[in-house]
C-alpha positions in Angstrom: -13.2 25.3 20.7 -13.4 21.5 20.3 -14.8 21.3 23.8 -17.4 23.9 23.0 -18.5 22.1 19.9 -18.7 18.8 21.8 -20.8 20.4 24.4 -23.0 22.0 21.7 -23.4 18.5 20.1 -24.5 17.0 23.3 -27.0 19.7 24.0 -28.4 19.3 20.5 -29.1 15.7 21.3 -31.1 16.6 24.4 -34.8 15.9 24.1 -37.8 16.8 26.2 -38.4 13.1 26.8 -35.0 12.9 28.5 -35.9 15.8 30.8 -39.1 14.0 31.7 -37.1 10.9 32.6 -34.8 13.1 34.8 -38.0 14.2 36.6 -39.2 10.6 37.0 -35.7 9.6 38.3 -35.9 12.6 40.8 -39.3 11.4 42.0 -38.0 7.9 42.6 -35.0 9.3 44.5 -37.4 11.5 46.6 -39.7 8.6 47.4 -36.6 6.6 48.5 -35.1 9.3 50.7 -38.1 11.4 51.9 -40.7 8.7 52.2 -38.3 5.8 52.9 -40.0 3.6 50.3 -37.6 0.8 49.4 -34.6 3.2 49.4 -32.1 0.5 48.6 -33.9 0.0 45.3 -35.7 3.3 44.4 -32.6 5.4 45.0 -30.3 3.6 42.5 -33.2 3.2 40.1 -33.9 6.9 40.1 -30.3 7.8 39.8 -29.9 5.3 37.0 -32.9 6.7 35.1 -31.1 10.1 35.0 -27.8 8.4 34.1 -29.1 6.6 31.0 -31.0 9.6 29.8 -28.2 12.0 29.4 -27.3 12.7 25.7 -24.7 10.2 24.4 -24.5 8.7 27.9 -21.4 6.6 28.4 -23.3 4.4 30.9 -25.2 2.7 28.0 -24.1 1.2 24.7 -23.6 3.9 22.0 -22.5 3.9 18.4 -19.8 6.5 17.9 -18.2 7.0 14.5 -19.5 3.7 13.4 -18.0 1.9 16.4 -20.1 0.2 19.1 -19.0 1.3 22.6 -20.5 -0.9 25.3 -21.9 0.9 28.3 -21.3 -0.6 31.8 -25.0 -0.8 32.6 -25.7 -2.8 29.5 -22.8 -5.1 30.3 -24.2 -5.5 33.9 -27.7 -6.2 32.4 -26.4 -8.9 30.2 -24.2 -10.4 32.9 -26.6 -10.2 35.8 -30.2 -9.9 34.7 -30.4 -11.5 31.2 -29.1 -14.7 32.8 -31.0 -14.1 36.1 -27.8 -14.1 38.2 -28.7 -11.1 40.3 -32.2 -12.3 40.8 -31.1 -15.7 42.1 -28.5 -14.2 44.4 -31.2 -11.8 45.8 -33.5 -14.7 46.4 -30.9 -16.4 48.5 -30.9 -13.3 50.7 -34.7 -13.1 50.8 -34.9 -16.7 51.8 -32.4 -16.1 54.6 -34.6 -13.3 55.9 -37.8 -15.3 56.1 -38.9 -17.1 59.2 -41.5 -19.8 58.1 -42.4 -20.7 61.7 -45.8 -19.0 61.7 -46.7 -20.8 58.5 -45.4 -24.2 59.8 -47.4 -23.6 63.0 -50.6 -23.2 60.9 -50.1 -24.7 57.4 -53.7 -23.7 56.3 -52.4 -20.2 55.9 -50.9 -21.4 52.6 -54.4 -21.4 51.1 -54.7 -17.7 51.5 -51.4 -17.1 49.9 -52.6 -19.2 46.9 -56.0 -17.3 46.7 -54.2 -14.0 46.7 -52.6 -14.8 43.3 -56.0 -14.4 41.6 -55.1 -10.9 40.4 -52.2 -12.3 38.3 -54.3 -14.5 36.2 -57.2 -12.0 36.1 -54.9 -9.3 34.7 -53.3 -11.7 32.3 -56.8 -12.4 30.8 -57.6 -8.6 30.8 -54.3 -7.7 29.1 -54.9 -10.1 26.3 -58.3 -8.5 25.7 -56.5 -5.2 25.2 -54.2 -6.7 22.5 -51.1 -7.7 24.5 -49.5 -10.9 23.5 -49.7 -13.8 26.0 -46.1 -13.4 26.9 -46.4 -9.6 27.6 -49.7 -10.2 29.4 -48.1 -12.7 31.7 -45.2 -10.3 32.3 -47.7 -7.6 33.3 -50.0 -9.8 35.3 -47.1 -11.0 37.6 -46.9 -7.4 38.9 -49.9 -8.1 41.1 -47.8 -10.4 43.3 -45.8 -7.3 44.4 -42.7 -9.4 43.9 -40.0 -7.4 42.1 -37.5 -10.2 41.4 -40.2 -12.6 40.1 -41.6 -9.8 37.9 -38.2 -9.2 36.4 -37.6 -12.9 36.0 -40.8 -13.5 34.1 -40.5 -10.3 31.9 -36.9 -11.1 31.1 -37.7 -14.7 30.2 -40.2 -13.6 27.7 -38.0 -10.8 26.4 -40.8 -8.3 27.0 -40.5 -4.9 25.4 -42.0 -3.4 28.5 -39.4 -4.6 31.0 -38.6 -1.1 32.3 -42.3 -0.2 32.9 -42.9 -3.6 34.5 -39.9 -3.1 36.9 -41.0 0.4 37.9 -44.6 -0.7 38.5 -43.7 -3.9 40.5 -41.4 -2.1 42.9 -43.5 1.0 43.1 -46.6 -0.9 44.1 -44.6 -3.0 46.5 -43.5 0.2 48.2 -47.0 1.6 48.1 -48.6 -1.3 50.0 -49.5 0.9 53.0 -51.3 3.3 50.7 -53.1 0.9 48.3 -54.2 -2.0 50.5 -56.1 -0.3 53.4 -58.8 1.4 51.2 -59.3 -1.7 49.1 -59.7 -3.9 52.2 -62.1 -1.4 53.9 -64.2 -1.3 50.7 -64.9 -5.1 50.7 -65.2 -5.8 54.4 -67.4 -4.6 57.2 -66.3 -3.1 60.5 -67.5 -6.2 62.3 -65.4 -8.4 60.0 -62.3 -6.3 60.6 -62.8 -6.6 64.4 -62.9 -10.4 64.3 -60.5 -11.9 66.9 -58.3 -14.8 66.0 -56.8 -17.0 68.7 -53.2 -17.9 68.2 -52.4 -21.3 69.7 -49.6 -22.5 67.5 -48.2 -26.0 67.5 -44.5 -26.3 68.5 -42.4 -26.3 65.4 -39.3 -28.5 65.7 -35.9 -27.6 64.2 -36.1 -30.7 62.0 -39.4 -29.4 60.5 -37.8 -26.1 59.8 -34.9 -27.8 58.0 -37.0 -30.2 56.0 -39.6 -27.6 54.9 -37.4 -25.8 52.3 -36.2 -29.1 51.0 -39.8 -30.5 50.6 -41.1 -27.2 49.1 -38.3 -27.2 46.5 -39.2 -30.8 45.5 -43.0 -30.1 45.4 -42.6 -26.9 43.4 -40.2 -28.6 41.0 -42.9 -31.3 40.3 -45.8 -28.8 40.0 -44.1 -26.0 38.1 -40.6 -27.0 36.9 -39.9 -23.5 35.5 -40.2 -22.1 39.0 -37.5 -24.3 40.4 -34.7 -21.8 40.0 -36.5 -19.1 41.9 -38.1 -21.4 44.5 -34.9 -23.4 44.9 -32.7 -20.4 45.6 -35.3 -18.9 47.9 -35.5 -22.2 49.9 -31.7 -22.6 49.8 -31.4 -19.2 51.5 -33.9 -20.3 54.1 -32.0 -23.6 54.6 -28.9 -21.6 55.4 -30.9 -19.7 58.0 -32.4 -22.7 59.7 -29.6 -25.3 59.5 -27.8 -23.7 62.5 -24.3 -24.3 61.3 -24.0 -21.4 58.8 -24.9 -18.4 61.0 -22.3 -16.1 59.6 -23.3 -16.9 56.0 -27.0 -16.4 56.9 -26.2 -13.0 58.3 -24.1 -12.1 55.3 -26.9 -13.2 52.9 -29.6 -11.3 54.8 -27.6 -8.1 55.1 -24.5 -7.4 53.0 -25.3 -9.6 50.0 -29.0 -8.8 49.7 -28.3 -5.0 50.0 -25.4 -5.0 47.6 -27.2 -7.0 45.0 -30.3 -4.8 45.4 -28.2 -1.6 44.8 -26.5 -3.1 41.7 -29.9 -4.4 40.5 -31.5 -1.0 40.8 -28.8 0.7 38.8 -28.8 -2.1 36.2 -32.5 -2.2 35.5 -32.4 1.5 34.9 -30.7 0.6 31.6 -34.2 -0.3 30.4 -35.7 3.1 31.4 -34.5 5.0 28.3 -36.8 7.7 27.2 -37.5 6.3 23.7 -38.6 3.0 25.2 -40.3 4.2 28.4 -42.4 7.2 27.5 -45.3 5.9 25.5 -49.0 5.0 26.0 -48.2 1.4 26.5 -46.1 2.2 29.6 -49.0 4.1 31.2 -51.4 1.3 30.3 -49.0 -1.2 32.0 -48.9 0.9 35.2 -52.8 0.8 35.2 -52.9 -2.9 34.6 -50.3 -3.5 37.2 -52.3 -1.6 39.7 -55.4 -3.7 38.7 -53.4 -6.9 39.3 -52.2 -5.7 42.7 -55.7 -4.7 43.7 -57.3 -8.0 42.6 -54.6 -10.0 44.3 -55.6 -8.2 47.5 -59.3 -8.7 46.8 -58.8 -12.4 46.0 -57.2 -13.1 49.3 -59.8 -11.2 51.3 -62.8 -12.7 49.6 -61.3 -16.2 50.0 -61.1 -15.6 53.8 -64.7 -14.4 53.8 -65.7 -17.6 51.9 -63.9 -19.7 54.4 -65.9 -18.0 57.2 -69.1 -19.5 55.7 -67.9 -23.0 56.5 -65.8 -22.7 59.7 -66.8 -22.3 63.3 -63.8 -20.3 64.2 -64.1 -17.1 62.2 -61.1 -15.7 60.3 -60.4 -12.0 60.1 -60.6 -11.5 56.4 -58.0 -8.8 56.4 -55.3 -11.4 56.8 -56.1 -12.7 53.3 -54.7 -9.5 51.8 -51.2 -10.6 53.1 -51.1 -13.3 50.5 -49.2 -11.0 48.2 -45.4 -11.3 48.2 -44.6 -7.9 49.8 -43.0 -9.3 53.0 -43.1 -8.1 55.7 -44.8 -4.8 54.6 -48.3 -6.3 54.0 -48.3 -8.2 57.3 -47.3 -5.0 59.1 -50.1 -3.0 57.4 -52.8 -5.6 58.3 -51.5 -5.7 61.9 -51.8 -1.9 62.2 -55.3 -2.0 60.6 -56.4 -4.6 63.2 -55.1 -2.5 66.1 -56.8 0.5 64.7 -60.1 -1.3 64.7 -59.5 -2.9 68.1 -56.4 -2.0 70.1 -56.4 -5.4 71.8 -56.7 -7.5 68.6 -53.2 -8.4 67.5 -53.0 -10.2 64.2 -49.2 -10.2 63.6 -48.6 -13.9 63.7 -51.5 -14.8 61.4 -50.7 -12.0 59.0 -47.0 -13.1 58.9 -48.0 -16.7 58.2 -50.1 -15.7 55.2 -47.4 -13.2 54.0 -44.6 -15.8 53.9 -47.0 -18.2 52.2 -47.6 -15.5 49.6 -43.8 -15.3 49.0 -43.8 -19.0 48.0 -47.1 -18.9 46.1 -46.1 -15.9 44.0 -42.9 -17.6 42.9 -44.8 -20.7 42.0 -47.4 -18.7 40.2 -44.6 -17.1 38.1 -43.2 -20.6 37.4 -46.7 -21.8 36.3 -46.9 -18.9 33.8 -43.5 -19.9 32.4 -44.6 -23.5 32.1 -48.0 -22.8 30.6 -47.1 -20.1 28.1 -44.3 -20.8 25.5 -41.6 -18.2 25.1 
């Protein structure tokens, strides 16, 4: 009888909003499994969304008979995201995955990565016009970088009320790069521009340069945007592990085991911010729209900058590579390479696209740090 009453009590606490969140969680799981869109993240996020939206869920903190019972996901959130621990560990893994050789062979590619951050600041201004505080506007704008960890870092720093929506938007748009970027690029370029050939005659990059690069980037970023030093520093430390040549096993572990494990735990943990009462509202939908605008204008900024450079250079640049200045590595570089081959099967843009893409990884983190430096908490 007591079990029946307990079951009845749970069902009486079930709301239609919770059921909607189950559906959203199911969609995320479907995208991860069926479409293979960031499965290591979308799968745990989707399952976590269901987990935290069960009546009286023991996975999140609840008040029972006047006593506060801490849920494991809230404990993980406070221990791993509120203090940025998971994000910093993840950045070590990301840094260990990145090969900066294409960028070092052609440092001018960094300009396109910087130009592609335009959408962040454009959307920040747009969000403030719609009544968002500067802090929330900055948290929404950074979605445009298609950099999940940086988006979480900025939103968490400002204690944004919209953290759950920002996380879902950032990772969803990162996974949707192959769907969003091509039509945007085609809309602002001509077929002739998309067929521009780019010679690739890179300079030899020495091992010493590869080792010094993460050290110098950390110092420069620390001087320009001190708030970015945690993210940039851990990203560059991961890359230093990769390039130093004496920590091969640690580099492999950081790229594979650690990065995947942290991503799985991060996906489950951020789901604690996807509770129906906080997630299902007009502001969440508006944030998804603004995040899409930020992503599109980041792409537009990079492409238009490349077109501008073509007015002053003899060797023309295929403007599509400017779209790689977002942080979604290596997805964006892969998409642009495929677009180039579709326009001209003999035109291979992989190295140029990769150079811009890795520069975008650095520039997006620095852009996040600039926001933290310019806007008080």
